[in-house]
N, C-alpha and C positions, 0 to 999 in steps of 0.2 A: 522380533518385533521392534519397530521404530517408534520411539516415544518423543514427542516434541513438546516443550514447555510453551504454552500460549500465554502471552502477557502483553501489556502496552495497549496502544490504540488500535483501531481497525487495520490501518496500513501495516503495522508490525505483525498483527495476527495473521494477515494474508501471507506475508513473507515466511513466517514460521511454519504455516501449514504447507506452503508450496515446496519448501526444501524437504520436509518430511515425506510428502507425497512422492516427490521425485526420487528420493533415496529408496523409498519402499518399492517403487517400480523397478529400480535398478537391482535391488537385492531380492526381488520377488518375495517380499515379506509384508506382513500386515503392519499397519501403523495406528497409533492412538494419540489423542490429544490430552495433555495434562493441563487442566484448567484450574487446578487447585489454588493457584495464586490469586484468583479473583475473590477468594473467600476473605482476604484481608486487603487487597488492592482495590481502592475505591475511586481512583481517578478515571478509569475507563471500565466498561463492561465487556464481557465476552460477547462477540457480535457475529460469529460465523454461522449462527443458526439461520441467518437470512439468505444463505447461499446454498447452491446445489451440491453440497458436500455430503459425503457419507464416510463417517469415521466413528470408531469407538472412543470412549473417554477412558483415560487411564486413571485408575484408583490406586493411590499409594498403598502398598501392602503393609500389614502390621509387622512388627520386628521379627516374628517367627517365620513368616512367609518370606520376608526380605532375606533372612539368613539362609533359608532353603534355596532361594534363587541364586544367591552369591556362591553357594556351595556347588550347585549342580549345573548352573548355566553361566555362560560368559557374558558379563554385563559391562558395557562400555559407556562411559560418560564423556561427551564432547561439549566443551564450553567455548564458544566463539571468542577469539582473542581481540579481533578488531573488525572493521567493516569490510576489509579486503576479502575477495573471493579466495577460498581455500579448497582446492580440488581434493585434498586429502580426506575431506568428508566422505567421499565416495569410496575410499579405501578402508573405511572402518569395518571391522569384522566382529560380530558378536551375536549372541542369541537375543540380547536386548541392547539396543543402542539408544541412549538418552541424549537428546539435542537441547542445547540452551543457547540462545543468542538472537540476533536480529536477521542475519543472513540476507542483507539488502543488496542483492545482485541477481539479475536475471540468469546469470551463468549457472546458478544452482538448479534451474528448472527449465531453461530454454529448450532443451532436448525433448521435454515432455510438455511443451506449451499447450498443445491441443487438449490434453487432459486437464491441465490447470485452468485454462480458459473455460472449459466446460464446467468444472467444479465451481468457478467463481461467477457463474450466471446467477443473478439475483432472482430468487423464487418468491420472496415475501411480497405481498401486494403493495402497490404504491398508493399514496393518498391522491385525491383528485387534483390538487394543485401540482403535484409532481407529474401526473399524467398529462396535464395541460402543458406544462413546461417541456416535457419530453416531445410532445407533438410539435411544438414550436422549434425545438432544437433540431428535430429531424427534417424540418421543412426549409431550413436556411443553411448558409455557410457558417455554421456555429463554431464558436471558439470559447472554450472555458478558460477562465482566469481564477486561479485559487490563491487566496491571500491568507496566510496563517499568521495570526497574531496571538491572542489569548495567552496560553502558558509559555509561548516562545519569548514574549516580551521580557520576562524576568529570568530567562535562561541564557547565560552568556555563551553557552556552546552553540545554541540553535538560532539565536537572534542575530543573524548575519545582516550586513549592510545591503539593503536592496533599494536604496534611494533612487537609483537610476535603472534598476533591473526591469521593472514593469513598464516604464516608459519606452525603453529600448525594445522590449519584447513585443509590445503593442505596435510600435512602428514597424517592426519586422513583419508582423502579421499583415498589417494594413498595406504594406508594399508588395505582399505576395499573394494575398487572398482577395478575390473579387467580392465586394459587398459583404465583408465579414459582419457577423452579428455576435456580440460578446455576451457571455453569461458569467456573472461574477459569483463566486462562492467564497464565503469567509466566515470565520468565527467573530468577526468585527465588521459587520455590514455597514454600520454608520460611518466608521473610519474610511471604508472603501468608497462609499458614496461621496465623501468629502474630498478624497485625495486621488481618485482614479479618473483619468481623462482619456477618452477615445474620440475619434472622428465619426464613429458609426453607432448604430443602435446598441444600447447597452442595457442588459437586464440583470437586476440584482436578485439572486435567489435567497430569500430570507425566511423560508417557512419550515426549514428542517433544523433539528437540534442534535445533540449527542446520541439520543436514542433512535433517531431516524437518519443518521449520517449515511447509512447504506443507500438511501434514496439520492442523496447528493452524489455519491459515487456512481450510481447508475446514470444520472443526468450528465455528469462530467464525462464519463466514458462514452456517452452517446454523441458528444460533440465531435465535429469533424477534425478539429485541431485543439491543442491544449497548451496553455501557459501555466506551468506548475510552480509551486513553492518548493522550498527545501524540506519537503514533507513526504513521508511514505504514503500518506493518504492520496495526495494528488498524483504521486508517482504511479500508483496502481490505476488511477483513473486514466492516465495517458497510456499505460501499457495495455490496458483492456480495451482501448479504443480500436475498433476493427477497421477503421478507414485505412486502406492500403497506402494512400497518398497523404497521410496525416503529417502535419508539421507539429512537432513537440518542442517547446522551448523550456529549458530548465536553467536554474541558477548555477553558474560555474562554481561558486563557493557554497558548499553544502554545510560545512561546520566551521566554527571559528578556531578550532584547535588543530593539532597536527594528525588527527585520525586519517587513516588511509581511506579515502572515499572515491578512488579512481574507478572502482568497478560498479558504482551505483548507477550512473547514467549510461543507458545504452548508446552505442556508437552512432546510431542514426539520428539521435536527438541533437538539437542545437543548444549549445551552452553559451550563456551570456554572463 
């Protein structure tokens, strides 16, 4: 059995699920989600119940059962060292393989992308405002813009300099897409309204919160093109975008430290 620890925000949870599902397919094994961390972790909620996923939940055994498992079964624990793709994950052998990390690269699951995309179809009902926005998005040359501020502002690792990024990304879109219509998603809509400028129609999506962020993911992924933040949340919105001719623009600098982030951005995306 493959067991993956689920924690962090929605984007992180999607990566953690995707690597486990892909490894389970490769190994022809069942997989389960360990969501026990949310019992004490209050910054984010478990959010995968909104998607078309089918998985068991792993319940940590008591010490007697744990001793039995270690005695009669081969149990492997793999903890990700950094953000770089590590193909050795698929060489792990054991009756129980426990995964912990972020696994932020499509290389872990691109081979099984059809299954992953099917699992990540949102099945939870959308509110009326989201339905109306979705209809608008599908009727125009829609471009999502994701601006992540919130907890990033006080995080030296994630608060990268994007002073010119959005301006350059918007200009790139406006020179490439006929009559683009922008849809802005942010945890700081007021700042976005005051600081973002485009030459075309711009809509600010301000009716979803942390509990309904899956609706924002649905709306962003339905846009024809995407300008993302250095955020796993908008990364998934762009990756799930089904438009074969999509333009995806991502920030070249993903983190402020020396972490290996070379495998995060797919090769077909534009880095600025």
